[in-house]
C-alpha positions in Angstrom: -8.2 7.2 -20.6 -6.6 9.6 -18.2 -8.6 12.9 -17.3 -8.7 14.9 -14.1 -12.0 16.3 -12.6 -11.3 18.9 -9.9 -13.7 20.5 -7.4 -13.7 22.2 -4.0 -14.3 20.9 -0.6 -13.1 22.2 3.0 -11.1 20.7 5.8 -11.3 22.5 9.3 -12.3 25.8 7.6 -9.4 25.7 5.0 -10.4 25.4 1.1 -8.8 22.6 -0.7 -8.9 21.4 -4.0 -10.2 17.7 -4.7 -8.7 16.1 -8.0 -10.0 12.9 -9.2 -7.9 10.8 -11.8 -9.7 7.7 -13.4 -7.1 5.5 -15.1 -7.9 2.2 -16.7 -7.6 0.1 -13.6 -7.1 2.7 -10.6 -9.0 5.6 -9.4 -7.0 8.2 -7.6 -8.8 11.0 -5.5 -6.5 13.6 -4.1 -8.1 15.2 -1.1 -5.1 17.0 0.6 -3.6 15.8 2.7 -4.8 12.3 2.2 -5.0 10.5 -1.3 -7.3 7.6 -2.0 -6.1 4.9 -4.6 -9.1 2.6 -5.5 -8.7 -0.7 -7.4 -11.6 0.3 -9.8 -12.5 -2.7 -11.7 -15.4 -3.8 -9.6 -17.3 -5.8 -12.4 -14.6 -8.1 -12.4 -13.9 -7.8 -8.5 -11.1 -5.8 -8.9 -9.0 -9.0 -10.6 -5.7 -7.5 -11.6 -5.4 -7.2 -15.4 -2.2 -5.7 -17.4 -3.0 -2.2 -16.3 -3.4 -2.8 -12.7 0.4 -3.7 -13.0 1.4 -0.9 -15.3 -0.3 2.2 -13.6 1.1 2.1 -10.0 4.5 3.1 -10.7 3.5 6.5 -12.3 0.6 6.8 -9.5 3.2 6.4 -6.5 5.8 8.5 -8.0 3.3 11.4 -8.4 2.1 10.8 -4.7 5.4 10.6 -3.4 6.4 14.0 -5.0 3.1 16.0 -4.2 4.1 18.2 -1.1 0.1 18.6 -0.4 -0.3 14.7 0.1 0.9 13.2 3.4 -0.8 9.8 3.5 -2.1 7.3 1.2 -5.2 4.9 1.5 -5.5 2.1 -0.7 -9.0 0.3 -1.2 -11.4 -1.4 -3.5 -14.4 -0.2 -5.2 -17.3 -2.7 -5.4 -17.9 -6.1 -3.8 -14.2 -6.6 -2.7 -10.7 -5.4 -2.3 -9.1 -7.8 -5.0 -9.9 -11.2 -6.4 -6.2 -11.5 -7.4 -4.4 -11.6 -10.5 -6.6 -12.0 -13.8 -4.7 -14.9 -15.1 -6.6 -14.9 -18.3 -6.0 -11.5 -19.3 -2.4 -11.6 -18.1 -1.7 -14.5 -20.4 -1.4 -12.0 -23.6 1.5 -10.0 -21.5 3.2 -13.4 -20.3 2.9 -15.9 -23.3 6.1 -17.6 -22.0 3.9 -19.3 -19.1 2.0 -21.4 -22.1 5.1 -22.2 -24.0 5.3 -25.9 -23.7 9.0 -25.9 -24.7 10.0 -23.9 -21.7 13.7 -23.7 -22.8 16.4 -21.2 -21.6 15.4 -18.5 -24.0 11.8 -18.6 -22.9 12.7 -18.5 -19.3 15.1 -15.6 -19.9 12.4 -13.6 -21.5 10.1 -14.2 -18.7 12.3 -13.1 -15.8 12.4 -9.4 -16.5 8.4 -9.4 -16.8 8.5 -10.8 -13.4 10.6 -8.1 -12.2 8.3 -5.6 -13.6 5.2 -7.4 -11.8 7.5 -7.0 -8.5 8.0 -3.3 -9.3 4.3 -2.5 -9.4 4.1 -3.7 -5.8 7.3 -2.6 -4.6 6.7 1.2 -5.5 3.9 1.3 -2.6 6.5 0.2 -0.2 9.0 2.7 -1.5 6.7 5.6 -1.6 7.9 7.9 1.2 4.2 8.7 2.4 2.7 6.1 4.7 0.3 4.0 2.8 -2.8 2.5 4.6 -4.6 -0.5 3.2 -8.4 -0.6 3.9 -9.7 -4.1 2.9 -13.1 -5.2 2.6 -14.3 -8.8 1.7 -12.1 -10.8 -0.4 -8.4 -9.9 -0.5 -6.5 -12.8 -2.4 -3.5 -13.7 -4.1 -2.0 -10.3 -5.7 -4.3 -8.3 -3.4 -2.5 -9.8 -0.4 1.0 -8.9 -2.4 -0.2 -5.4 -2.6 -1.3 -4.8 1.2 1.8 -6.6 2.6 3.6 -3.5 0.7 1.7 -1.1 2.7 2.6 0.2 6.2 -0.6 -0.4 7.9 -3.6 -2.7 7.1 -7.1 -2.4 8.6 -10.3 -4.4 7.4 -13.9 -4.9 7.9 -15.6 -7.7 9.4 -16.3 -9.4 6.2 -12.7 -9.5 5.0 -11.3 -12.7 3.7 -7.5 -13.3 3.1 -5.8 -15.8 1.1 -2.3 -16.5 0.0 -3.7 -18.3 -2.9 -1.0 -19.2 -5.2 -0.1 -22.7 -4.3 -3.6 -23.9 -5.0 -3.4 -22.8 -8.8 0.2 -24.2 -9.3 2.2 -20.9 -8.8 4.8 -19.7 -6.3 4.0 -16.3 -5.3 6.5 -14.2 -6.7 5.9 -10.5 -6.5 6.6 -10.0 -2.8 4.3 -11.5 -0.5 6.6 -14.3 0.4 9.3 -11.7 1.5 7.1 -9.1 3.3 4.6 -11.4 5.0 6.9 -13.2 7.3 8.0 -9.8 8.6 4.3 -9.0 9.4 3.0 -12.4 10.8 6.1 -14.5 11.5 7.7 -17.4 9.6 5.2 -20.0 11.3 2.0 -18.2 10.1 3.4 -17.0 7.0 4.4 -20.6 5.9 1.1 -22.1 6.9 -0.6 -19.4 4.8 1.7 -20.2 1.7 1.4 -24.0 2.1 -2.3 -24.2 2.6 -3.5 -21.6 0.5 -6.6 -21.4 2.9 -8.9 -18.5 3.4 -8.6 -16.9 6.7 -11.3 -14.5 8.5 -10.8 -10.9 9.7 -10.6 -11.9 13.2 -7.9 -14.6 12.3 -5.9 -11.9 10.5 -5.9 -9.5 13.5 -4.9 -12.6 15.7 -1.8 -13.0 13.7 -1.2 -9.4 13.2 -1.7 -9.1 9.6 -4.3 -6.5 10.4 -4.1 -3.6 13.1 -8.0 -3.4 13.5 -11.3 -4.9 12.3 -14.5 -3.0 11.9 -18.0 -3.9 11.8 -18.9 -2.6 8.3 -16.9 -1.3 5.1 -18.5 2.0 5.7 -17.1 2.2 9.2 -13.6 1.1 7.8 -13.6 3.8 5.3 -14.3 6.3 8.2 -11.9 5.0 10.4 -9.2 4.7 7.4 -9.7 8.5 7.0 -9.3 9.3 10.6 -6.2 7.2 11.1 -4.8 8.9 7.7 -5.6 12.5 9.1 -4.0 11.4 12.5 -0.8 10.7 10.8 -1.1 13.8 8.4 -1.2 16.1 11.5 2.2 15.0 12.6 5.3 16.4 11.0 5.8 14.9 7.4 9.6 15.2 7.5 9.6 13.2 10.6 7.0 10.5 9.4 8.5 10.0 6.3 11.9 9.8 7.7 10.5 7.2 10.1 9.3 5.3 7.2 12.7 5.3 5.5 14.5 4.3 8.9 12.0 1.4 9.3 12.4 0.2 5.7 16.2 0.3 5.9 16.1 -1.7 9.1 14.6 -4.7 7.3 17.0 -7.5 7.2 19.8 -5.3 8.9 21.3 -5.6 12.3 20.4 -3.3 15.2 23.8 -1.8 14.8 23.3 -1.0 11.2 20.0 0.4 11.9 21.3 2.8 14.7 24.0 4.1 12.4 21.5 4.9 9.8 18.9 6.5 11.9 21.7 8.7 13.5 22.6 9.9 10.0 18.9 10.6 9.1 18.3 12.3 12.5 21.5 14.5 12.1 20.4 15.2 8.5 16.7 16.5 9.3 17.7 18.3 12.6 17.1 21.2 13.0 13.9 22.0 11.0 11.0 24.3 11.1 8.8 21.4 12.1 10.9 21.1 15.1 10.7 24.8 15.8 7.2 24.7 15.3 6.6 21.9 17.7 8.5 23.9 20.4 6.6 27.1 19.6 3.2 25.4 19.7 4.1 23.7 23.1 5.0 27.1 24.8 1.8 28.7 23.2 -0.2 25.6 24.4 -1.7 25.0 20.7 -1.7 22.2 18.4 1.3 22.6 16.0 1.0 23.3 12.3 3.7 21.3 10.2 4.9 22.2 6.8 7.3 19.5 6.4 10.2 21.8 6.0 
């Protein structure tokens, strides 16, 4: 069921429109300039069933194209961020997993289905708007896949992380093995993948999986909003171009990255945001960026 509920709220004296969209798995709240995407199956600890993998593409396409949204925060409703994939419900979508013959034709049908699952995670990384993951309690398996596709991760003290797949006979195949080494390094990534052990919030910060740890989930959400608004106060043109350049640089040489950023820089300069920054500096005030 896709519905929208709108209401007014105020930010710094400016009237804004809040839009709430409950989907089958996610709940999307737009509070410009920040959008909140909640995993919203609390009765199942946000275990990721078929809608969890089908809805992100449309969600992040819409957020990417919405000029009023500058930052996205992903979090979980209920007792935890996510208990991982709901394997029992996903079997209906992936009957090939239970086919005893496992012949070539069966595997050939499974391959594009895995690609679609990968797309549900990659669309977060591909979104031009910065995405912050705010994690409380368990973030397991597919939940970890999701947050490694985000730009920034923060958590509360009760957070528990696990790259769980080896413990249930799978190889993690929707992106975490490709992304987490870039975040924590090869040694920590391999330890997490091979042991499938739980790690605490403090350990997650120690290995740079998360940037900050906060005492309670309530404080976490406050800090997530503070961080999102701090980012949103900057030029959206410059922030989004920075994300584009950082994403491009993964796996490239420094020379390739320098060539690319030179092209991006020459394409976005001059801009109204740049002129506004100069004007605000001379007038000794905070700049108001429009992204133009």
